[in-house]
C-alpha positions in Angstrom: 0.0 0.0 0.0 1.4 3.4 -1.0 1.1 6.2 1.5 0.0 9.7 0.4 1.4 12.7 2.2 -0.6 15.5 3.7 1.6 18.2 2.5 1.8 19.2 -1.2 4.7 17.9 -3.2 4.9 14.6 -1.5 7.2 11.7 -1.9 9.2 11.4 -5.1 12.0 9.3 -6.5 15.1 10.0 -8.5 17.8 11.1 -6.0 19.8 8.3 -4.4 18.1 7.4 -1.1 21.2 7.7 1.0 21.9 11.4 0.1 19.3 13.7 1.7 19.5 17.0 -0.3 19.0 20.6 0.7 18.7 23.3 -2.0 20.5 26.7 -1.5 17.0 28.3 -0.9 16.2 25.7 1.8 19.5 26.2 3.5 18.8 29.9 3.7 15.3 29.3 5.0 16.6 26.9 7.7 19.4 29.4 8.7 16.8 32.2 9.1 14.4 30.0 11.0 17.0 29.2 13.6 17.0 25.5 12.8 20.7 25.6 11.7 23.6 27.5 13.2 26.1 29.0 10.7 28.6 26.3 11.6 26.2 23.6 10.7 25.0 24.8 7.3 27.8 23.0 5.5 26.5 19.7 6.9 22.8 20.4 6.3 22.7 18.2 3.2 23.4 15.3 5.6 21.1 16.3 8.4 20.3 13.2 10.4 17.1 11.3 10.3 15.3 10.3 13.5 13.1 7.3 14.5 11.3 7.2 17.8 9.7 4.0 18.9 7.3 4.1 21.8 5.7 1.0 23.4 2.7 1.1 25.6 3.0 0.1 29.3 6.4 -1.5 29.0 8.2 -1.6 32.3 12.0 -1.7 32.9 12.2 -2.8 36.5 10.3 -6.1 36.1 12.2 -7.4 33.0 10.2 -5.7 30.3 13.1 -5.7 27.9 13.9 -9.4 28.3 11.8 -10.6 25.3 13.4 -8.0 23.0 16.7 -9.7 22.2 16.9 -8.3 18.7 16.0 -4.8 19.8 18.7 -4.9 22.5 21.2 -6.2 19.9 20.3 -3.7 17.2 19.8 -0.6 19.3 21.2 -1.0 22.8 24.3 -2.8 21.9 25.0 -0.5 18.9 24.5 2.6 21.0 23.6 3.7 24.5 21.3 2.3 27.2 20.0 4.7 29.9 19.7 2.9 33.2 17.9 5.8 34.9 15.2 6.8 32.6 11.9 8.1 34.0 8.5 9.4 33.0 7.0 12.5 34.7 3.6 10.8 35.0 2.9 7.0 35.2 -0.1 7.1 32.8 -0.4 6.9 29.1 -1.9 10.2 28.0 0.0 12.6 30.3 3.3 10.8 29.6 2.8 10.9 25.8 1.9 14.5 26.0 5.2 15.1 27.8 7.1 13.3 25.0 5.4 15.4 22.4 5.8 18.8 24.2 8.9 18.3 26.3 7.0 19.6 29.2 5.9 18.4 32.7 2.2 17.7 33.1 1.6 20.9 35.1 2.7 22.8 32.0 0.9 20.8 29.2 -2.2 20.3 31.5 -2.9 16.8 30.4 -3.7 15.0 33.7 -5.4 11.8 32.8 -6.8 9.7 29.9 -10.1 11.6 29.5 -11.2 14.5 27.5 -12.0 16.3 30.7 -8.4 15.6 31.7 -7.2 17.4 28.5 -6.3 14.2 26.7 -6.5 15.1 23.0 -9.1 17.8 23.9 -9.9 20.9 21.8 -7.8 22.9 24.3 -4.8 20.5 23.8 -5.2 20.8 20.0 -5.3 24.6 20.1 -2.6 25.3 22.7 -0.1 22.5 22.7 -0.2 20.7 19.4 1.2 23.6 17.5 4.3 23.6 19.8 5.1 20.0 19.8 8.6 19.0 18.6 7.2 17.3 15.4 5.4 20.5 14.5 8.6 22.4 14.9 10.6 19.8 12.9 8.1 20.2 10.1 7.6 24.0 10.1 11.0 25.2 11.1 13.5 22.5 10.1 12.1 21.1 6.9 11.7 17.5 8.1 9.1 15.2 6.6 7.3 13.7 9.5 5.5 10.3 9.8 3.3 9.0 12.7 1.9 5.5 13.0 0.1 3.9 16.0 -1.4 5.1 19.2 -1.3 8.8 19.7 -3.4 9.9 22.7 -6.0 7.9 24.4 -9.0 10.1 23.4 -7.7 10.8 19.8 -10.6 10.4 17.4 -13.3 11.1 19.9 -16.3 13.0 18.4 -15.8 15.8 21.1 -12.3 16.3 19.8 -12.8 16.5 16.1 -13.0 12.8 15.4 -10.7 11.0 13.1 -10.7 13.9 10.6 -8.4 15.8 13.0 -4.8 15.6 12.0 -2.4 17.4 14.5 -0.2 20.1 13.1 3.2 19.0 12.0 2.6 15.6 10.5 3.2 15.0 6.8 1.9 11.4 7.1 -0.6 10.4 9.6 -1.6 6.8 10.4 -3.2 7.0 13.9 -5.2 4.6 16.0 -8.6 5.7 17.3 -8.4 5.9 21.1 -6.7 3.3 23.1 -4.5 0.3 22.2 -6.0 -2.7 20.4 -4.6 -5.5 18.2 -7.7 -6.3 16.1 -11.0 -4.7 15.4 -9.8 -1.0 15.4 -10.1 2.0 13.3 -7.2 4.1 11.9 -7.1 7.7 10.7 -5.1 7.7 7.5 -4.4 11.4 6.9 -7.8 12.2 8.4 -9.8 9.4 6.7 -11.1 6.5 8.7 -10.1 2.9 7.8 -11.7 0.0 9.7 -9.7 -3.1 10.4 -11.0 -6.6 11.4 -9.5 -9.6 12.9 -7.6 -11.3 10.1 -4.0 -11.7 11.3 -2.3 -11.4 7.9 -3.8 -7.9 7.3 -5.1 -6.6 10.6 -2.7 -7.4 13.5 -1.8 -3.8 14.5 1.8 -4.2 15.4 2.5 -5.8 12.0 0.3 -3.2 10.2 2.5 -0.4 11.8 5.6 -2.3 10.7 4.4 -2.5 7.1 3.2 1.1 6.8 6.5 2.2 8.2 8.5 0.3 5.6 6.2 1.8 2.9 7.1 5.2 4.1 10.7 4.5 3.8 10.1 3.3 0.2 8.0 6.3 -0.9 9.1 9.3 1.1 10.8 12.3 -0.4 14.6 12.0 -0.7 15.0 15.8 -0.7 14.3 16.2 3.1 15.4 14.4 6.2 12.7 12.5 8.0 11.3 11.9 11.5 9.3 8.8 12.2 7.3 8.1 15.4 6.0 4.6 15.7 3.8 3.9 18.7 2.9 0.2 19.2 -0.1 -1.2 21.2 2.2 -3.7 22.9 2.4 -4.7 25.6 -0.8 -2.9 26.7 -4.0 -4.9 27.4 -5.8 -6.8 25.9 -2.4 -8.5 25.4 -3.3 -10.3 22.2 -0.2 -11.9 20.8 0.4 -12.8 17.2 -0.6 -16.5 16.5 3.0 -17.7 16.2 3.9 -16.4 19.6 0.9 -17.4 21.7 2.5 -20.5 23.2 5.9 -18.8 24.1 7.0 -18.1 27.7 4.8 -20.9 29.2 7.2 -21.3 32.1 7.5 -17.5 32.8 5.8 -16.0 35.8 5.6 -12.5 37.2 8.8 -11.8 39.2 8.6 -12.7 42.9 10.8 -9.8 44.0 10.9 -8.5 47.6 7.9 -6.3 47.2 5.7 -8.9 45.5 2.5 -9.9 47.4 3.4 -8.0 50.6 1.4 -5.4 52.5 2.3 -1.8 51.8 3.1 -0.8 55.4 3.5 2.9 56.0 2.3 3.8 52.6 -0.5 5.9 51.2 -4.0 4.4 52.1 -4.6 3.3 48.6 -1.6 1.0 48.8 -2.6 -0.1 52.3 -6.1 -1.1 51.2 -4.8 -3.9 49.0 -5.5 -7.4 50.4 -2.5 -9.4 51.5 -1.8 -12.1 50.7 -3.4 -12.0 47.3 -5.8 -14.7 46.4 -4.7 -17.6 44.2 -7.0 -16.5 41.4 -5.4 -13.0 41.5 -1.9 -14.4 41.2 -2.9 -16.7 38.4 -4.5 -13.7 36.6 -1.4 -11.5 36.9 1.0 -14.3 36.0 -1.0 -14.8 32.8 -1.0 -11.1 32.1 2.7 -10.9 32.6 3.3 -13.9 30.2 0.9 -12.4 27.5 2.6 -9.0 27.7 5.9 -10.6 26.9 4.3 -12.5 24.0 3.0 -9.2 22.4 6.5 -7.7 22.6 7.9 -10.4 20.3 6.1 -8.7 17.4 7.6 -5.3 18.4 11.0 -7.1 18.3 10.2 -8.2 14.7 9.2 -4.6 13.8 12.4 -3.2 15.1 14.4 -5.7 13.1 12.5 -5.1 9.9 12.9 -1.3 10.2 16.6 -1.4 10.8 17.2 -3.8 8.0 15.3 -1.5 5.6 17.3 1.5 6.8 20.5 -0.4 6.1 19.3 -1.6 2.7 18.5 2.0 1.7 21.8 3.3 2.9 20.2 5.5 5.6 21.0 3.7 8.8 24.3 5.3 9.4 22.7 8.8 9.3 19.7 7.9 11.4 19.2 8.2 15.2 16.9 5.5 16.6 15.2 5.9 20.1 13.4 3.1 21.8 11.3 3.8 25.0 7.9 3.3 26.7 5.2 5.8 27.9 5.2 4.3 31.5 6.1 1.2 33.5 3.8 -1.4 35.0 3.3 -3.6 38.1 2.2 -7.2 38.5 1.6 -7.9 42.2 3.9 -5.4 43.8 2.5 -4.4 47.3 -0.4 -6.8 46.5 -1.7 -4.5 43.7 -2.7 -6.9 40.8 -1.9 -5.1 37.6 -1.8 -1.4 36.4 0.5 1.6 36.5 -0.3 5.1 38.1 1.7 4.6 41.3 4.8 6.5 42.3 7.1 3.5 42.6 10.0 2.6 40.3 8.1 -0.2 38.6 5.6 2.3 37.3 7.8 5.4 36.6 11.0 3.9 35.3 11.1 2.9 31.5 13.6 1.5 29.0 15.5 4.0 26.9 17.9 2.8 24.2 19.5 5.1 21.5 21.8 4.5 18.5 22.9 6.9 15.8 25.7 8.9 14.3 28.5 9.6 16.7 27.2 7.3 19.5 29.7 4.6 20.5 28.4 1.1 20.9 27.8 -0.8 24.1 27.5 2.2 26.4 25.4 2.6 29.5 24.6 5.9 31.1 23.5 6.2 34.7 22.6 9.9 34.4 19.0 10.8 35.4 16.9 11.4 32.2 13.2 11.7 31.6 10.9 11.5 28.5 10.6 15.4 28.6 14.2 15.2 27.2 13.2 13.5 24.0 11.8 16.5 22.2 14.7 18.8 23.1 17.1 16.1 22.0 15.5 15.5 18.7 15.3 19.3 18.0 19.0 19.5 18.9 19.8 16.8 16.4 17.9 18.8 13.8 19.9 22.0 14.7 17.0 23.8 16.5 17.9 25.7 19.7 16.1 24.6 22.9 16.1 28.3 23.9 13.6 29.0 21.2 11.0 26.6 22.8 9.1 26.5 26.1 10.3 23.0 26.9 11.2 21.8 30.4 13.5 19.1 29.3 17.2 18.9 28.4 19.0 17.6 25.3 20.6 14.2 25.7 22.8 14.8 22.6 25.9 15.8 24.7 25.6 12.6 26.7 25.1 10.5 23.5 28.1 12.1 22.0 30.3 11.5 25.0 30.8 15.0 26.2 33.3 15.3 29.1 32.9 17.5 32.2 29.1 17.6 31.6 27.0 19.4 34.2 23.7 17.4 34.4 20.6 17.4 36.5 20.2 15.4 39.7 16.4 15.4 40.1 13.2 15.2 38.1 9.6 15.8 38.9 7.0 13.0 38.9 3.3 14.1 39.3 -0.1 12.5 39.0 -3.7 13.5 39.5 -5.8 10.6 40.8 -9.0 9.6 39.0 -12.2 8.9 40.8 -15.8 10.1 40.9 -18.0 10.9 43.9 -20.0 7.7 43.4 -19.5 4.2 44.8 -17.9 1.7 42.5 -20.6 -0.9 41.5 -18.0 -3.7 41.7 -17.3 -2.8 45.3 -20.4 -1.2 47.0 -18.8 -1.5 50.5 -16.0 0.9 49.5 -16.4 4.7 49.9 -17.0 6.9 46.8 -13.9 8.1 44.9 -12.1 4.8 44.1 -11.6 3.6 40.6 -9.8 0.8 38.6 -11.2 -1.8 41.1 -10.8 -5.6 40.7 -13.5 -8.1 41.6 -11.9 -8.7 45.0 -12.2 -5.0 45.7 -8.6 -4.0 45.4 -8.6 -0.6 43.8 -5.7 0.8 41.8 -6.7 4.5 41.8 -8.7 7.1 43.7 -9.5 10.8 43.4 -7.0 11.5 46.2 -4.3 9.3 44.7 -2.8 12.7 43.7 0.9 13.1 44.4 4.0 14.8 43.4 7.6 13.5 43.8 11.2 14.6 43.5 13.2 11.7 42.2 16.9 12.3 42.9 20.0 10.5 41.7 23.3 12.1 42.5 26.8 11.0 43.3 25.9 10.5 47.0 22.1 10.1 47.0 19.5 7.8 45.4 16.3 9.3 46.9 12.6 9.7 46.2 10.5 12.2 48.2 6.7 12.3 47.6 3.7 14.2 49.0 0.1 13.4 48.6 -2.8 15.9 48.2 -5.1 14.3 50.7 -6.4 14.9 54.3 -3.3 13.2 55.7 -0.9 15.2 53.6 0.8 11.9 53.5 4.6 11.8 52.8 6.6 8.9 51.4 10.4 8.9 51.3 12.7 6.1 50.1 16.4 5.6 50.1 16.8 3.4 47.0 20.5 2.7 47.7 19.6 0.7 50.8 16.0 -0.1 49.8 15.7 -0.5 46.0 12.3 -2.2 46.3 10.9 0.8 48.3 9.6 -1.3 51.1 10.4 1.0 54.0 9.1 4.6 54.1 11.7 6.6 56.0 9.7 9.9 56.1 9.5 9.8 59.9 13.1 9.0 60.4 15.0 11.1 57.9 16.9 14.2 58.9 14.2 17.0 59.3 16.5 19.6 57.6 16.8 17.3 54.5 13.1 16.8 54.6 12.5 20.5 54.6 14.9 21.0 51.6 13.1 18.3 49.6 9.7 19.8 50.4 10.9 23.2 49.1 12.5 21.6 46.0 9.2 19.9 45.3 7.4 23.1 45.4 9.9 24.7 43.1 9.6 22.0 40.5 5.8 21.9 40.6 5.7 25.5 39.6 8.7 25.4 37.2 8.5 26.3 33.5 11.2 26.0 30.9 14.7 27.0 32.2 13.5 27.1 35.9 12.9 23.3 35.6 16.6 22.8 35.0 17.9 24.6 38.0 20.3 22.9 40.5 18.8 20.2 42.8 19.2 19.8 46.5 22.4 17.8 46.1 24.0 19.9 43.4 26.9 22.3 44.2 25.0 25.3 42.9 21.9 24.6 45.1 20.8 27.4 47.4 18.3 26.9 50.1 16.8 29.7 52.2 14.8 28.2 55.1 12.7 31.4 55.4 11.1 30.4 52.2 9.6 27.4 53.9 7.3 29.7 56.1 4.3 31.8 55.2 4.0 35.4 56.5 2.1 34.0 59.5 5.1 31.7 60.6 3.4 28.4 59.7 5.2 25.8 57.5 4.3 26.3 53.8 3.0 23.2 51.9 2.6 22.8 48.2 -0.9 23.4 46.9 -1.7 21.0 44.1 -3.1 22.5 41.0 -6.3 21.0 39.7 -5.2 22.0 36.1 -8.5 23.5 35.2 -8.7 24.0 31.4 
């Protein structure tokens, strides 16, 4: 199937595929737009291509990369693996919005997976979509841009323009309606709906995304560099594996790590309400889910292999950066919570991040603290566009990827989440109070309206710390020393040095109100950090606490 571009003057043949071309007029336009510095104009005809692969709910902590042997060999082993990569919100739509905008949730205002939570809403389309990094790549840097897969959870909703809406900045648009599926879904192809059924050979979504991506590489323009974003449904529920993989991993079970099937003592009430020990049926359910998640990832592994082989065949692999990551982590039985994400712990907020490309040495691992708000700034930096011209909160990873020495880097990132729940009793669990959501038949609930929290995740030379506050009647605080307690079993909020607690509280307030450059200021353990205890008190002498924004649209 041949793809048709949105923009006029679409794909054409004739120039050797391995030589992206820039005319003198285009070079001048790029220079004036700020997409190229003077020193980089000479290299503009070889401006790098970029591919961003984003999976759905793929954890890092519980072995989520284990099934992806080809991906690790073709991307991780050929470049750099980030061992401390985080998301600013452990939920699909807010996290994906952070990838696209380079902003924390309190700045892009996507707080959950609903239209009311700004997920693909009219407000998002008007205010944020024109300023995403793909829009800048297209309008300011002359890149042809291709999207295939899951965009945002409410994309295609009638209240948000339906499938006719194509976000600004995309030359080719091949987007899934709403949330992840593998069969029986609808795609928007440049704004026109196409329904798919349940025939594996033509409808299995991961394979469809692979095929349309290969088509793009065959039919794209050769006069412009390209950016591809491929967002797979795997390993999101309903965990439907391709037929050839449905019997794999039969002897695999969810990891029985130290925080598996234990009571969340001294944690927020939502964690404490989980029933311990879990029932046998709950454990069987989560083991099956874990196994099926891995099965779906085998098709992603195939996609990556096909894509890289095609780039190599066309001569473009050596000039292409390839990023592989996930929108959030996942848990299966940790602290007796059956399955989901949304929580503040490592298994939900930590994700894989693998990168290969020009100038990146193979077989590298970086322990530096990074987040998905850094992807947009990095890709714009690769294209030659200055971060100072944007409102992004993140930092460019390009100096790390290129092996810069004496690099000054951040020591903390913000994690924030606004709990979902309505003032009604869950029909599954009538004995529970109103406000809970995502409840299982045994009345263990994964979310609630006051599961609203913000955290400072710190990794420095001397500290590996997480400090979190909840917006609830308890004003509950959780603090973990991950050097001594990597499974986050012991909340040390009541035993940690009060002075350090005060500094972390203040740093959290600063990050929750940061924007752009102020999100990149020194953290508590950085040499340049300055703390004034007087700022911790209001004019009346009481301790100041952070007020959580409700992100009203």
